[in-house]
All heavy atoms as a GROMACS GRO file, in nm:
protein
  608
    1MET      N    1   0.081  -0.117   0.000
    1MET     CA    2  -0.001   0.001  -0.002
    1MET      C    3   0.085   0.125   0.001
    1MET      O    4   0.044   0.228  -0.051
    1MET     CB    5  -0.094  -0.001   0.118
    1MET     CG    6  -0.208  -0.101   0.100
    1MET     SD    7  -0.320  -0.102   0.244
    1MET     CE    8  -0.227  -0.213   0.348
    2GLY      N    9   0.201   0.121   0.060
    2GLY     CA   10   0.291   0.235   0.059
    2GLY      C   11   0.226   0.361   0.107
    2GLY      O   12   0.161   0.364   0.208
    3ASN      N   13   0.245   0.466   0.033
    3ASN     CA   14   0.195   0.596   0.067
    3ASN      C   15   0.067   0.630  -0.008
    3ASN      O   16   0.035   0.747  -0.032
    3ASN     CB   17   0.301   0.706   0.042
    3ASN     CG   18   0.416   0.689   0.137
    3ASN    OD1   19   0.399   0.655   0.251
    3ASN    ND2   20   0.535   0.714   0.087
    4LYS      N   21  -0.008   0.534  -0.053
    4LYS     CA   22  -0.128   0.554  -0.130
    4LYS      C   23  -0.251   0.565  -0.038
    4LYS      O   24  -0.264   0.493   0.059
    4LYS     CB   25  -0.151   0.442  -0.229
    4LYS     CG   26  -0.038   0.418  -0.322
    4LYS     CD   27  -0.022   0.530  -0.424
    4LYS     CE   28   0.092   0.501  -0.519
    4LYS     NZ   29   0.102   0.600  -0.620
    5LEU      N   30  -0.340   0.656  -0.074
    5LEU     CA   31  -0.465   0.671   0.003
    5LEU      C   32  -0.569   0.579  -0.058
    5LEU      O   33  -0.593   0.581  -0.181
    5LEU     CB   34  -0.513   0.816  -0.008
    5LEU     CG   35  -0.644   0.849   0.061
    5LEU    CD1   36  -0.629   0.839   0.213
    5LEU    CD2   37  -0.688   0.989   0.023
    6PHE      N   38  -0.627   0.489   0.022
    6PHE     CA   39  -0.733   0.402  -0.029
    6PHE      C   40  -0.863   0.419   0.042
    6PHE      O   41  -0.964   0.367   0.000
    6PHE     CB   42  -0.688   0.256  -0.024
    6PHE     CG   43  -0.668   0.200   0.113
    6PHE    CD1   44  -0.773   0.139   0.181
    6PHE    CD2   45  -0.545   0.206   0.174
    6PHE    CE1   46  -0.757   0.092   0.309
    6PHE    CE2   47  -0.528   0.155   0.303
    6PHE     CZ   48  -0.634   0.097   0.368
    7ALA      N   49  -0.864   0.496   0.150
    7ALA     CA   50  -0.991   0.525   0.224
    7ALA      C   51  -0.973   0.650   0.309
    7ALA      O   52  -0.863   0.683   0.346
    7ALA     CB   53  -1.026   0.407   0.312
    8ALA      N   54  -1.086   0.714   0.333
    8ALA     CA   55  -1.083   0.833   0.420
    8ALA      C   56  -1.216   0.837   0.497
    8ALA      O   57  -1.324   0.808   0.442
    8ALA     CB   58  -1.069   0.959   0.334
    9ILE      N   59  -1.204   0.872   0.626
    9ILE     CA   60  -1.324   0.894   0.703
    9ILE      C   61  -1.345   1.048   0.707
    9ILE      O   62  -1.255   1.123   0.742
    9ILE     CB   63  -1.311   0.837   0.845
    9ILE    CG1   64  -1.300   0.686   0.841
    9ILE    CG2   65  -1.431   0.881   0.930
    9ILE    CD1   66  -1.280   0.621   0.974
   10CYS      N   67  -1.463   1.087   0.665
   10CYS     CA   68  -1.496   1.227   0.659
   10CYS      C   69  -1.621   1.251   0.747
   10CYS      O   70  -1.690   1.158   0.784
   10CYS     CB   71  -1.531   1.272   0.516
   10CYS     SG   72  -1.403   1.234   0.396
   11TYR      N   73  -1.642   1.377   0.777
   11TYR     CA   74  -1.760   1.414   0.851
   11TYR      C   75  -1.851   1.492   0.755
   11TYR      O   76  -1.814   1.600   0.706
   11TYR     CB   77  -1.729   1.494   0.975
   11TYR     CG   78  -1.661   1.410   1.078
   11TYR    CD1   79  -1.522   1.401   1.088
   11TYR    CD2   80  -1.737   1.337   1.169
   11TYR    CE1   81  -1.460   1.321   1.184
   11TYR    CE2   82  -1.674   1.254   1.265
   11TYR     CZ   83  -1.537   1.248   1.269
   11TYR     OH   84  -1.477   1.165   1.361
   12GLY      N   85  -1.971   1.441   0.733
   12GLY     CA   86  -2.067   1.508   0.646
   12GLY      C   87  -2.158   1.600   0.723
   12GLY      O   88  -2.127   1.646   0.833
   13GLU      N   89  -2.272   1.627   0.663
   13GLU     CA   90  -2.371   1.711   0.726
   13GLU      C   91  -2.414   1.657   0.860
   13GLU      O   92  -2.426   1.534   0.879
   13GLU     CB   93  -2.493   1.723   0.634
   13GLU     CG   94  -2.460   1.789   0.499
   13GLU     CD   95  -2.576   1.782   0.402
   13GLU    OE1   96  -2.687   1.747   0.446
   13GLU    OE2   97  -2.554   1.813   0.287
   14ASN      N   98  -2.436   1.743   0.955
   14ASN     CA   99  -2.480   1.706   1.090
   14ASN      C  100  -2.384   1.609   1.159
   14ASN      O  101  -2.426   1.527   1.242
   14ASN     CB  102  -2.621   1.643   1.084
   14ASN     CG  103  -2.722   1.740   1.026
   14ASN    OD1  104  -2.714   1.858   1.049
   14ASN    ND2  105  -2.816   1.687   0.950
   15GLY      N  106  -2.256   1.614   1.125
   15GLY     CA  107  -2.154   1.530   1.192
   15GLY      C  108  -2.161   1.386   1.151
   15GLY      O  109  -2.097   1.302   1.216
   16LYS      N  110  -2.233   1.355   1.046
   16LYS     CA  111  -2.243   1.216   0.998
   16LYS      C  112  -2.106   1.164   0.957
   16LYS      O  113  -2.035   1.229   0.883
   16LYS     CB  114  -2.340   1.211   0.882
   16LYS     CG  115  -2.361   1.078   0.821
   16LYS     CD  116  -2.474   1.070   0.720
   16LYS     CE  117  -2.475   1.178   0.617
   16LYS     NZ  118  -2.577   1.160   0.515
   17LYS      N  119  -2.068   1.043   1.003
   17LYS     CA  120  -1.940   0.984   0.970
   17LYS      C  121  -1.955   0.910   0.836
   17LYS      O  122  -2.043   0.825   0.820
   17LYS     CB  123  -1.893   0.887   1.075
   17LYS     CG  124  -1.853   0.952   1.205
   17LYS     CD  125  -1.803   0.851   1.304
   17LYS     CE  126  -1.770   0.921   1.433
   17LYS     NZ  127  -1.729   0.822   1.537
   18ILE      N  128  -1.868   0.944   0.744
   18ILE     CA  129  -1.872   0.891   0.607
   18ILE      C  130  -1.742   0.823   0.573
   18ILE      O  131  -1.636   0.882   0.595
   18ILE     CB  132  -1.900   1.005   0.507
   18ILE    CG1  133  -2.036   1.065   0.535
   18ILE    CG2  134  -1.893   0.952   0.365
   18ILE    CD1  135  -2.062   1.194   0.459
   19LEU      N  136  -1.749   0.705   0.518
   19LEU     CA  137  -1.626   0.636   0.471
   19LEU      C  138  -1.627   0.655   0.319
   19LEU      O  139  -1.724   0.629   0.252
   19LEU     CB  140  -1.626   0.488   0.507
   19LEU     CG  141  -1.501   0.414   0.461
   19LEU    CD1  142  -1.378   0.465   0.531
   19LEU    CD2  143  -1.516   0.264   0.489
   20THR      N  144  -1.511   0.698   0.269
   20THR     CA  145  -1.495   0.716   0.124
   20THR      C  146  -1.383   0.623   0.078
   20THR      O  147  -1.277   0.619   0.137
   20THR     CB  148  -1.456   0.862   0.094
   20THR    OG1  149  -1.560   0.947   0.145
   20THR    CG2  150  -1.438   0.885  -0.054
   21VAL      N  151  -1.414   0.543  -0.027
   21VAL     CA  152  -1.318   0.446  -0.080
   21VAL      C  153  -1.312   0.456  -0.231
   21VAL      O  154  -1.405   0.499  -0.296
   21VAL     CB  155  -1.354   0.300  -0.037
   21VAL    CG1  156  -1.341   0.285   0.113
   21VAL    CG2  157  -1.492   0.262  -0.084
   22LYS      N  158  -1.201   0.411  -0.286
   22LYS     CA  159  -1.178   0.412  -0.432
   22LYS      C  160  -1.232   0.284  -0.490
   22LYS      O  161  -1.204   0.175  -0.440
   22LYS     CB  162  -1.027   0.427  -0.459
   22LYS     CG  163  -0.999   0.468  -0.600
   22LYS     CD  164  -0.853   0.506  -0.611
   22LYS     CE  165  -0.823   0.570  -0.743
   22LYS     NZ  166  -0.687   0.616  -0.754
   23CYS      N  167  -1.305   0.295  -0.602
   23CYS     CA  168  -1.362   0.180  -0.673
   23CYS      C  169  -1.347   0.195  -0.824
   23CYS      O  170  -1.334   0.305  -0.872
   23CYS     CB  171  -1.514   0.167  -0.642
   23CYS     SG  172  -1.555   0.141  -0.470
   24GLU      N  173  -1.354   0.081  -0.892
   24GLU     CA  174  -1.360   0.086  -1.036
   24GLU      C  175  -1.484   0.171  -1.072
   24GLU      O  176  -1.589   0.155  -1.009
   24GLU     CB  177  -1.378  -0.055  -1.094
   24GLU     CG  178  -1.257  -0.144  -1.075
   24GLU     CD  179  -1.147  -0.113  -1.177
   24GLU    OE1  180  -1.174  -0.042  -1.277
   24GLU    OE2  181  -1.035  -0.160  -1.154
   25PRO      N  182  -1.478   0.255  -1.174
   25PRO     CA  183  -1.593   0.341  -1.207
   25PRO      C  184  -1.723   0.264  -1.232
   25PRO      O  185  -1.826   0.307  -1.183
   25PRO     CB  186  -1.544   0.414  -1.336
   25PRO     CG  187  -1.395   0.418  -1.321
   25PRO     CD  188  -1.359   0.287  -1.255
   26GLU      N  189  -1.717   0.151  -1.303
   26GLU     CA  190  -1.839   0.075  -1.329
   26GLU      C  191  -1.900   0.016  -1.203
   26GLU      O  192  -2.024   0.011  -1.188
   26GLU     CB  193  -1.812  -0.036  -1.428
   26GLU     CG  194  -1.766   0.012  -1.567
   26GLU     CD  195  -1.620   0.051  -1.574
   26GLU    OE1  196  -1.542   0.010  -1.486
   26GLU    OE2  197  -1.581   0.124  -1.667
   27PHE      N  198  -1.814  -0.029  -1.113
   27PHE     CA  199  -1.861  -0.083  -0.984
   27PHE      C  200  -1.927   0.028  -0.902
   27PHE      O  201  -2.029   0.009  -0.839
   27PHE     CB  202  -1.744  -0.146  -0.909
   27PHE     CG  203  -1.783  -0.216  -0.781
   27PHE    CD1  204  -1.885  -0.309  -0.776
   27PHE    CD2  205  -1.712  -0.191  -0.663
   27PHE    CE1  206  -1.919  -0.374  -0.659
   27PHE    CE2  207  -1.744  -0.255  -0.546
   27PHE     CZ  208  -1.848  -0.346  -0.543
   28GLY      N  209  -1.865   0.148  -0.905
   28GLY     CA  210  -1.921   0.261  -0.832
   28GLY      C  211  -2.061   0.298  -0.883
   28GLY      O  212  -2.150   0.327  -0.803
   29ILE      N  213  -2.078   0.298  -1.015
   29ILE     CA  214  -2.210   0.327  -1.072
   29ILE      C  215  -2.311   0.224  -1.025
   29ILE      O  216  -2.421   0.257  -0.984
   29ILE     CB  217  -2.198   0.332  -1.227
   29ILE    CG1  218  -2.120   0.453  -1.270
   29ILE    CG2  219  -2.342   0.333  -1.289
   29ILE    CD1  220  -2.079   0.456  -1.418
   30TYR      N  221  -2.271   0.096  -1.033
   30TYR     CA  222  -2.360  -0.009  -0.988
   30TYR      C  223  -2.401   0.008  -0.843
   30TYR      O  224  -2.518  -0.002  -0.806
   30TYR     CB  225  -2.290  -0.147  -1.002
   30TYR     CG  226  -2.359  -0.258  -0.926
   30TYR    CD1  227  -2.472  -0.321  -0.978
   30TYR    CD2  228  -2.311  -0.298  -0.802
   30TYR    CE1  229  -2.535  -0.421  -0.906
   30TYR    CE2  230  -2.372  -0.397  -0.730
   30TYR     CZ  231  -2.487  -0.459  -0.781
   30TYR     OH  232  -2.547  -0.556  -0.710
   31LEU      N  233  -2.302   0.041  -0.755
   31LEU     CA  234  -2.331   0.058  -0.614
   31LEU      C  235  -2.426   0.174  -0.591
   31LEU      O  236  -2.525   0.160  -0.514
   31LEU     CB  237  -2.202   0.086  -0.538
   31LEU     CG  238  -2.101  -0.031  -0.531
   31LEU    CD1  239  -1.971   0.015  -0.477
   31LEU    CD2  240  -2.161  -0.144  -0.449
   32ARG      N  241  -2.404   0.286  -0.655
   32ARG     CA  242  -2.490   0.404  -0.636
   32ARG      C  243  -2.633   0.382  -0.689
   32ARG      O  244  -2.728   0.432  -0.634
   32ARG     CB  245  -2.429   0.527  -0.703
   32ARG     CG  246  -2.301   0.572  -0.629
   32ARG     CD  247  -2.252   0.704  -0.679
   32ARG     NE  248  -2.227   0.708  -0.822
   32ARG     CZ  249  -2.112   0.672  -0.879
   32ARG    NH1  250  -2.012   0.626  -0.811
   32ARG    NH2  251  -2.101   0.682  -1.014
   33GLU      N  252  -2.643   0.300  -0.794
   33GLU     CA  253  -2.775   0.269  -0.847
   33GLU      C  254  -2.854   0.172  -0.761
   33GLU      O  255  -2.979   0.173  -0.765
   33GLU     CB  256  -2.762   0.212  -0.990
   33GLU     CG  257  -2.721   0.315  -1.093
   33GLU     CD  258  -2.699   0.253  -1.232
   33GLU    OE1  259  -2.693   0.126  -1.246
   33GLU    OE2  260  -2.685   0.332  -1.326
   34ASN      N  261  -2.783   0.091  -0.685
   34ASN     CA  262  -2.850  -0.014  -0.607
   34ASN      C  263  -2.856   0.011  -0.456
   34ASN      O  264  -2.932  -0.061  -0.387
   34ASN     CB  265  -2.782  -0.148  -0.635
   34ASN     CG  266  -2.812  -0.198  -0.774
   34ASN    OD1  267  -2.920  -0.250  -0.800
   34ASN    ND2  268  -2.718  -0.174  -0.867
   35TYR      N  269  -2.781   0.106  -0.405
   35TYR     CA  270  -2.779   0.133  -0.261
   35TYR      C  271  -2.790   0.283  -0.241
   35TYR      O  272  -2.696   0.359  -0.271
   35TYR     CB  273  -2.653   0.078  -0.196
   35TYR     CG  274  -2.640  -0.071  -0.215
   35TYR    CD1  275  -2.562  -0.122  -0.316
   35TYR    CD2  276  -2.705  -0.160  -0.127
   35TYR    CE1  277  -2.551  -0.261  -0.335
   35TYR    CE2  278  -2.695  -0.297  -0.147
   35TYR     CZ  279  -2.616  -0.343  -0.251
   35TYR     OH  280  -2.608  -0.480  -0.268
   36SER      N  281  -2.904   0.329  -0.189
   36SER     CA  282  -2.926   0.470  -0.172
   36SER      C  283  -2.829   0.538  -0.074
   36SER      O  284  -2.811   0.658  -0.083
   36SER     CB  285  -3.072   0.497  -0.126
   36SER     OG  286  -3.097   0.435  -0.003
   37ASP      N  287  -2.768   0.463   0.015
   37ASP     CA  288  -2.670   0.522   0.111
   37ASP      C  289  -2.530   0.536   0.053
   37ASP      O  290  -2.444   0.586   0.118
   37ASP     CB  291  -2.665   0.439   0.238
   37ASP     CG  292  -2.788   0.461   0.325
   37ASP    OD1  293  -2.842   0.574   0.325
   37ASP    OD2  294  -2.828   0.370   0.399
   38ILE      N  295  -2.508   0.489  -0.071
   38ILE     CA  296  -2.381   0.505  -0.138
   38ILE      C  297  -2.392   0.621  -0.236
   38ILE      O  298  -2.482   0.623  -0.317
   38ILE     CB  299  -2.334   0.378  -0.208
   38ILE    CG1  300  -2.320   0.263  -0.106
   38ILE    CG2  301  -2.203   0.401  -0.283
   38ILE    CD1  302  -2.283   0.127  -0.166
   39THR      N  303  -2.300   0.719  -0.222
   39THR     CA  304  -2.303   0.839  -0.304
   39THR      C  305  -2.169   0.864  -0.367
   39THR      O  306  -2.069   0.796  -0.336
   39THR     CB  307  -2.344   0.960  -0.218
   39THR    OG1  308  -2.245   0.975  -0.114
   39THR    CG2  309  -2.479   0.941  -0.153
   40LEU      N  310  -2.163   0.964  -0.453
   40LEU     CA  311  -2.034   1.004  -0.511
   40LEU      C  312  -1.939   1.041  -0.399
   40LEU      O  313  -1.980   1.087  -0.292
   40LEU     CB  314  -2.057   1.125  -0.601
   40LEU     CG  315  -2.142   1.099  -0.728
   40LEU    CD1  316  -2.176   1.232  -0.797
   40LEU    CD2  317  -2.065   1.007  -0.822
   41GLY      N  318  -1.810   1.020  -0.425
   41GLY     CA  319  -1.705   1.042  -0.324
   41GLY      C  320  -1.712   1.183  -0.263
   41GLY      O  321  -1.706   1.282  -0.331
   42TYR      N  322  -1.723   1.185  -0.130
   42TYR     CA  323  -1.730   1.308  -0.053
   42TYR      C  324  -1.588   1.369  -0.053
   42TYR      O  325  -1.494   1.305  -0.006
   42TYR     CB  326  -1.778   1.277   0.088
   42TYR     CG  327  -1.833   1.391   0.164
   42TYR    CD1  328  -1.955   1.443   0.130
   42TYR    CD2  329  -1.762   1.447   0.269
   42TYR    CE1  330  -2.009   1.550   0.202
   42TYR    CE2  331  -1.817   1.551   0.341
   42TYR     CZ  332  -1.938   1.603   0.307
   42TYR     OH  333  -1.991   1.706   0.379
   43TYR      N  334  -1.572   1.492  -0.104
   43TYR     CA  335  -1.445   1.560  -0.112
   43TYR      C  336  -1.342   1.497  -0.205
   43TYR      O  337  -1.225   1.528  -0.202
   43TYR     CB  338  -1.377   1.575   0.026
   43TYR     CG  339  -1.447   1.664   0.124
   43TYR    CD1  340  -1.484   1.619   0.247
   43TYR    CD2  341  -1.476   1.798   0.091
   43TYR    CE1  342  -1.548   1.698   0.338
   43TYR    CE2  343  -1.541   1.879   0.182
   43TYR     CZ  344  -1.578   1.832   0.307
   43TYR     OH  345  -1.637   1.909   0.396
   44MET      N  346  -1.385   1.401  -0.288
   44MET     CA  347  -1.287   1.330  -0.375
   44MET      C  348  -1.334   1.334  -0.521
   44MET      O  349  -1.443   1.377  -0.551
   44MET     CB  350  -1.278   1.184  -0.332
   44MET     CG  351  -1.234   1.163  -0.191
   44MET     SD  352  -1.063   1.215  -0.171
   44MET     CE  353  -1.008   1.107  -0.042
   45ASN      N  354  -1.247   1.282  -0.606
   45ASN     CA  355  -1.281   1.269  -0.749
   45ASN      C  356  -1.406   1.182  -0.763
   45ASN      O  357  -1.410   1.071  -0.712
   45ASN     CB  358  -1.158   1.203  -0.818
   45ASN     CG  359  -1.185   1.181  -0.966
   45ASN    OD1  360  -1.279   1.115  -1.005
   45ASN    ND2  361  -1.092   1.233  -1.049
   46LYS      N  362  -1.502   1.233  -0.831
   46LYS     CA  363  -1.633   1.163  -0.838
   46LYS      C  364  -1.633   1.042  -0.933
   46LYS      O  365  -1.725   0.962  -0.934
   46LYS     CB  366  -1.744   1.260  -0.886
   46LYS     CG  367  -1.754   1.387  -0.802
   46LYS     CD  368  -1.779   1.360  -0.657
   46LYS     CE  369  -1.805   1.488  -0.582
   46LYS     NZ  370  -1.741   1.497  -0.455
   47VAL      N  371  -1.528   1.023  -1.012
   47VAL     CA  372  -1.521   0.911  -1.103
   47VAL      C  373  -1.481   0.783  -1.029
   47VAL      O  374  -1.538   0.677  -1.051
   47VAL     CB  375  -1.420   0.937  -1.218
   47VAL    CG1  376  -1.402   0.814  -1.306
   47VAL    CG2  377  -1.467   1.055  -1.302
   48HIS      N  378  -1.382   0.794  -0.940
   48HIS     CA  379  -1.327   0.674  -0.876
   48HIS      C  380  -1.364   0.657  -0.730
   48HIS      O  381  -1.343   0.548  -0.675
   48HIS     CB  382  -1.174   0.679  -0.886
   48HIS     CG  383  -1.124   0.668  -1.027
   48HIS    ND1  384  -1.099   0.780  -1.103
   48HIS    CD2  385  -1.100   0.560  -1.102
   48HIS    CE1  386  -1.059   0.738  -1.222
   48HIS    NE2  387  -1.058   0.607  -1.224
   49TRP      N  388  -1.414   0.759  -0.668
   49TRP     CA  389  -1.441   0.752  -0.522
   49TRP      C  390  -1.592   0.750  -0.494
   49TRP      O  391  -1.667   0.820  -0.553
   49TRP     CB  392  -1.375   0.870  -0.453
   49TRP     CG  393  -1.227   0.862  -0.457
   49TRP    CD1  394  -1.146   0.908  -0.560
   49TRP    CD2  395  -1.136   0.806  -0.364
   49TRP    NE1  396  -1.014   0.886  -0.532
   49TRP    CE2  397  -1.007   0.821  -0.412
   49TRP    CE3  398  -1.156   0.744  -0.242
   49TRP    CZ2  399  -0.897   0.779  -0.342
   49TRP    CZ3  400  -1.042   0.699  -0.171
   49TRP    CH2  401  -0.918   0.718  -0.220
   50ASN      N  402  -1.626   0.666  -0.395
   50ASN     CA  403  -1.767   0.652  -0.348
   50ASN      C  404  -1.768   0.663  -0.196
   50ASN      O  405  -1.674   0.618  -0.130
   50ASN     CB  406  -1.826   0.521  -0.393
   50ASN     CG  407  -1.837   0.519  -0.546
   50ASN    OD1  408  -1.932   0.569  -0.598
   50ASN    ND2  409  -1.739   0.461  -0.612
   51SER      N  410  -1.875   0.718  -0.146
   51SER     CA  411  -1.889   0.739   0.002
   51SER      C  412  -2.015   0.672   0.050
   51SER      O  413  -2.112   0.657  -0.024
   51SER     CB  414  -1.897   0.886   0.034
   51SER     OG  415  -1.778   0.952  -0.007
   52PHE      N  416  -2.013   0.637   0.178
   52PHE     CA  417  -2.136   0.586   0.241
   52PHE      C  418  -2.133   0.621   0.390
   52PHE      O  419  -2.026   0.630   0.453
   52PHE     CB  420  -2.155   0.436   0.220
   52PHE     CG  421  -2.042   0.350   0.271
   52PHE    CD1  422  -2.048   0.301   0.400
   52PHE    CD2  423  -1.933   0.324   0.192
   52PHE    CE1  424  -1.945   0.221   0.447
   52PHE    CE2  425  -1.831   0.244   0.237
   52PHE     CZ  426  -1.834   0.193   0.366
   53ASP      N  427  -2.252   0.640   0.444
   53ASP     CA  428  -2.271   0.667   0.586
   53ASP      C  429  -2.237   0.541   0.664
   53ASP      O  430  -2.288   0.435   0.635
   53ASP     CB  431  -2.415   0.707   0.607
   53ASP     CG  432  -2.449   0.744   0.752
   53ASP    OD1  433  -2.363   0.719   0.843
   53ASP    OD2  434  -2.556   0.796   0.776
   54LEU      N  435  -2.144   0.552   0.760
   54LEU     CA  436  -2.106   0.437   0.840
   54LEU      C  437  -2.218   0.381   0.924
   54LEU      O  438  -2.215   0.268   0.967
   54LEU     CB  439  -1.987   0.471   0.927
   54LEU     CG  440  -1.853   0.488   0.852
   54LEU    CD1  441  -1.747   0.548   0.944
   54LEU    CD2  442  -1.806   0.357   0.793
   55ASN      N  443  -2.324   0.461   0.942
   55ASN     CA  444  -2.441   0.415   1.016
   55ASN      C  445  -2.561   0.394   0.922
   55ASN      O  446  -2.674   0.382   0.968
   55ASN     CB  447  -2.481   0.516   1.124
   55ASN     CG  448  -2.376   0.524   1.232
   55ASN    OD1  449  -2.325   0.423   1.280
   55ASN    ND2  450  -2.338   0.643   1.272
   56GLY      N  451  -2.532   0.384   0.792
   56GLY     CA  452  -2.638   0.366   0.693
   56GLY      C  453  -2.677   0.218   0.676
   56GLY      O  454  -2.644   0.136   0.757
   57ASN      N  455  -2.742   0.195   0.566
   57ASN     CA  456  -2.798   0.060   0.538
   57ASN      C  457  -2.727  -0.010   0.427
   57ASN      O  458  -2.786  -0.079   0.345
   57ASN     CB  459  -2.947   0.073   0.503
   57ASN     CG  460  -3.028   0.113   0.626
   57ASN    OD1  461  -3.008   0.064   0.735
   57ASN    ND2  462  -3.118   0.208   0.605
   58VAL      N  463  -2.594   0.001   0.422
   58VAL     CA  464  -2.516  -0.074   0.322
   58VAL      C  465  -2.478  -0.207   0.383
   58VAL      O  466  -2.421  -0.213   0.493
   58VAL     CB  467  -2.390   0.007   0.283
   58VAL    CG1  468  -2.308  -0.069   0.181
   58VAL    CG2  469  -2.426   0.144   0.232
   59PRO      N  470  -2.509  -0.318   0.311
   59PRO     CA  471  -2.476  -0.450   0.368
   59PRO      C  472  -2.327  -0.465   0.394
   59PRO      O  473  -2.242  -0.418   0.319
   59PRO     CB  474  -2.522  -0.545   0.255
   59PRO     CG  475  -2.622  -0.468   0.177
   59PRO     CD  476  -2.579  -0.326   0.182
   60GLU      N  477  -2.296  -0.536   0.500
   60GLU     CA  478  -2.156  -0.560   0.541
   60GLU      C  479  -2.075  -0.620   0.428
   60GLU      O  480  -1.958  -0.581   0.407
   60GLU     CB  481  -2.153  -0.648   0.665
   60GLU     CG  482  -2.013  -0.663   0.719
   60GLU     CD  483  -2.012  -0.745   0.848
   60GLU    OE1  484  -2.108  -0.742   0.924
   60GLU    OE2  485  -1.910  -0.811   0.873
   61MET      N  486  -2.133  -0.711   0.352
   61MET     CA  487  -2.059  -0.778   0.244
   61MET      C  488  -2.020  -0.673   0.138
   61MET      O  489  -1.909  -0.679   0.084
   61MET     CB  490  -2.146  -0.885   0.180
   61MET     CG  491  -2.076  -0.964   0.068
   61MET     SD  492  -2.183  -1.087  -0.007
   61MET     CE  493  -2.285  -0.981  -0.112
   62ILE      N  494  -2.106  -0.580   0.108
   62ILE     CA  495  -2.078  -0.475   0.008
   62ILE      C  496  -1.967  -0.385   0.064
   62ILE      O  497  -1.875  -0.349  -0.010
   62ILE     CB  498  -2.203  -0.394  -0.025
   62ILE    CG1  499  -2.307  -0.485  -0.092
   62ILE    CG2  500  -2.172  -0.274  -0.111
   62ILE    CD1  501  -2.264  -0.545  -0.226
   63ILE      N  502  -1.971  -0.348   0.188
   63ILE     CA  503  -1.868  -0.264   0.249
   63ILE      C  504  -1.735  -0.334   0.239
   63ILE      O  505  -1.635  -0.274   0.199
   63ILE     CB  506  -1.903  -0.232   0.396
   63ILE    CG1  507  -2.026  -0.140   0.401
   63ILE    CG2  508  -1.785  -0.167   0.467
   63ILE    CD1  509  -2.083  -0.118   0.539
   64LYS      N  510  -1.730  -0.461   0.272
   64LYS     CA  511  -1.603  -0.539   0.264
   64LYS      C  512  -1.552  -0.541   0.119
   64LYS      O  513  -1.431  -0.524   0.096
   64LYS     CB  514  -1.620  -0.678   0.316
   64LYS     CG  515  -1.637  -0.683   0.467
   64LYS     CD  516  -1.655  -0.826   0.515
   64LYS     CE  517  -1.670  -0.830   0.666
   64LYS     NZ  518  -1.688  -0.969   0.715
   65ASP      N  519  -1.644  -0.563   0.022
   65ASP     CA  520  -1.602  -0.564  -0.118
   65ASP      C  521  -1.545  -0.428  -0.160
   65ASP      O  522  -1.443  -0.422  -0.231
   65ASP     CB  523  -1.721  -0.598  -0.208
   65ASP     CG  524  -1.757  -0.747  -0.205
   65ASP    OD1  525  -1.680  -0.826  -0.149
   65ASP    OD2  526  -1.868  -0.776  -0.254
   66MET      N  527  -1.607  -0.321  -0.116
   66MET     CA  528  -1.562  -0.188  -0.152
   66MET      C  529  -1.423  -0.160  -0.095
   66MET      O  530  -1.336  -0.108  -0.163
   66MET     CB  531  -1.661  -0.082  -0.102
   66MET     CG  532  -1.792  -0.081  -0.173
   66MET     SD  533  -1.912   0.035  -0.098
   66MET     CE  534  -1.843   0.191  -0.152
   67ILE      N  535  -1.402  -0.195   0.031
   67ILE     CA  536  -1.274  -0.174   0.098
   67ILE      C  537  -1.166  -0.258   0.032
   67ILE      O  538  -1.054  -0.210   0.004
   67ILE     CB  539  -1.283  -0.200   0.249
   67ILE    CG1  540  -1.371  -0.093   0.312
   67ILE    CG2  541  -1.144  -0.200   0.313
   67ILE    CD1  542  -1.411  -0.123   0.457
   68GLU      N  543  -1.197  -0.383   0.007
   68GLU     CA  544  -1.099  -0.477  -0.056
   68GLU      C  545  -1.061  -0.422  -0.194
   68GLU      O  546  -0.944  -0.419  -0.226
   68GLU     CB  547  -1.157  -0.616  -0.067
   68GLU     CG  548  -1.059  -0.715  -0.126
   68GLU     CD  549  -1.113  -0.855  -0.125
   68GLU    OE1  550  -1.166  -0.899  -0.020
   68GLU    OE2  551  -1.104  -0.921  -0.230
   69GLN      N  552  -1.158  -0.380  -0.275
   69GLN     CA  553  -1.125  -0.326  -0.405
   69GLN      C  554  -1.041  -0.202  -0.394
   69GLN      O  555  -0.944  -0.181  -0.469
   69GLN     CB  556  -1.251  -0.296  -0.483
   69GLN     CG  557  -1.221  -0.254  -0.628
   69GLN     CD  558  -1.342  -0.237  -0.711
   69GLN    OE1  559  -1.363  -0.124  -0.761
   69GLN    NE2  560  -1.424  -0.339  -0.730
   70SER      N  561  -1.069  -0.117  -0.298
   70SER     CA  562  -0.991   0.007  -0.279
   70SER      C  563  -0.846  -0.025  -0.239
   70SER      O  564  -0.754   0.037  -0.292
   70SER     CB  565  -1.058   0.093  -0.171
   70SER     OG  566  -0.999   0.220  -0.166
   71ILE      N  567  -0.825  -0.120  -0.152
   71ILE     CA  568  -0.691  -0.157  -0.110
   71ILE      C  569  -0.615  -0.216  -0.227
   71ILE      O  570  -0.495  -0.187  -0.246
   71ILE     CB  571  -0.697  -0.256   0.009
   71ILE    CG1  572  -0.746  -0.186   0.134
   71ILE    CG2  573  -0.559  -0.318   0.033
   71ILE    CD1  574  -0.779  -0.278   0.248
   72ASN      N  575  -0.680  -0.297  -0.307
   72ASN     CA  576  -0.615  -0.369  -0.418
   72ASN      C  577  -0.608  -0.287  -0.546
   72ASN      O  578  -0.564  -0.337  -0.648
   72ASN     CB  579  -0.684  -0.503  -0.443
   72ASN     CG  580  -0.667  -0.595  -0.329
   72ASN    OD1  581  -0.559  -0.606  -0.270
   72ASN    ND2  582  -0.770  -0.665  -0.290
   73TRP      N  583  -0.657  -0.165  -0.543
   73TRP     CA  584  -0.661  -0.079  -0.662
   73TRP      C  585  -0.521  -0.064  -0.724
   73TRP      O  586  -0.505  -0.056  -0.846
   73TRP     CB  587  -0.714   0.055  -0.625
   73TRP     CG  588  -0.726   0.153  -0.740
   73TRP    CD1  589  -0.632   0.243  -0.774
   73TRP    CD2  590  -0.834   0.171  -0.829
   73TRP    NE1  591  -0.678   0.314  -0.884
   73TRP    CE2  592  -0.799   0.271  -0.917
   73TRP    CE3  593  -0.960   0.109  -0.838
   73TRP    CZ2  594  -0.886   0.314  -1.016
   73TRP    CZ3  595  -1.042   0.152  -0.938
   73TRP    CH2  596  -1.007   0.253  -1.026
   74TYR      N  597  -0.418  -0.061  -0.643
   74TYR     CA  598  -0.282  -0.032  -0.690
   74TYR      C  599  -0.212  -0.154  -0.736
   74TYR      O  600  -0.180  -0.244  -0.684
   74TYR     CB  601  -0.206   0.042  -0.580
   74TYR     CG  602  -0.276   0.167  -0.539
   74TYR    CD1  603  -0.355   0.174  -0.425
   74TYR    CD2  604  -0.275   0.279  -0.623
   74TYR    CE1  605  -0.425   0.291  -0.394
   74TYR    CE2  606  -0.341   0.394  -0.588
   74TYR     CZ  607  -0.414   0.399  -0.474
   74TYR     OH  608  -0.484   0.513  -0.440
   0.00000   0.00000   0.00000
């Protein structure tokens, strides 16, 4: 992983904790179309980064897939 950024925890509106991870663009589109709690990357490039509320309704399996893809991006 070196010095590469693969995830960031941000604070959104009303102090909401948001995790932002890097994904393949097509996977990101699929996620946003199928999970309302996944949005374009908060404070990041909207092509490769996607965000979700850590207290939202994203299934754990999807979160793990997103993080794994982000770590293995490089």
